[in-house]
N, C-alpha and C positions, 0 to 999 in steps of 0.2 A: 141178449141174445147168449145163448149156452156156447160152451167149449164149442160143440162141433158146430157151432155156425162162424165161430170167430176163427176156427182152423182154415175153415172152407174159405170165407172171405180174405184169408194172407197169402195159402196157394193159391188162389184165381188171381187177386191182384198183380203178383208177383214170377216174372217167369220163373226164375230157382228161387227155392225155398229151401233152407238147412236146416230141422230141429234139432239142436245140438247141446250138449251140456259147455256153458263158457260163453266164449264171444271167435267172434274169426279174430280177434290181436292175441286175447286169452283164455283158450281151452281148454276145460279142465276133466278134458279126455282124452287119452291118446288115438281113440275112434274118432273121437269130434277133428281134434290136431288132422290127422291122416286126410279125413276126407275135404276139409278146408284146402290142403294142400293142392290134392287133386284137382279142385274147381278150380284152384289159380294155375294148376300148368293148364290146365284146356284153356286156359283164358279169360276164364271169368273173373272178374273184378269187383261184380257190380252183382250181389245178390242180395234177397230176407236173409238174413240170421239169426231164430227167434232160440234162445236160451231159454231151457227148459228149466234149468236151477233155479230160475228168477218167478218160473210159476206155480207151482205145483198141479193144480188143473189143469195147464196144456201137459207137462208134464202126461199125468195120466189119461189124457183124452187124445193126445197125438196117439198113444200106442192102438187104442180103442180104433182110433180115425180109418186109421191103416192091419187094422188087424197086425200091428207088428209087434214084442216085445219089447223091442230093445232100442236106442235114441245113440247115433247120429240116425235120422231120416231127411232123407233127401227126393224133394219132389222139382220136377220140371215141367214147366206149362200145364198143371194140377193134377200131371197126374205122379205118385210114386215111386219113384225107380228103386231106392232099398235101402239096405243098412252100409255100412264102412264097408263090407264084405264083398259086396254085390256091387258098389262102384268101385271100389279098386279093380276087382276082375271087369268093370265095361271099361274101364280105362286104359287097362293089357288091352284089351282085345279089340277098342279102336271104338269102341260101341257110345262110350257117351260120348266125345268128342261130336259124334256125329249127330244124336239127342241134343245138345245142349247149342252144336250151330243152325238147328231146327227150331229150337225159340228162342233165340238170343241174336241169331243171324252173322 
């Protein structure tokens, strides 16, 4: 399985997937940590987190997959949502909560 197939499997097998630096318990960058906090504030307790620092192939592959140059990257129901700034803006506008509710109920 190549890295693009691996990523596709991860985002289709989980309702919410966050590609981040570090883990939700120990984020390794402020943007990743902020995105985790936004997800938790929206009531998402159970989401798949992929530490891109632990797998250089995923780190490079995820940027190509979404054609998005930075991490973190949030996927909901297999669709790319955005990075930290987009997630923050969607949260402030109430859009993220609606998207999450439709994905996880």
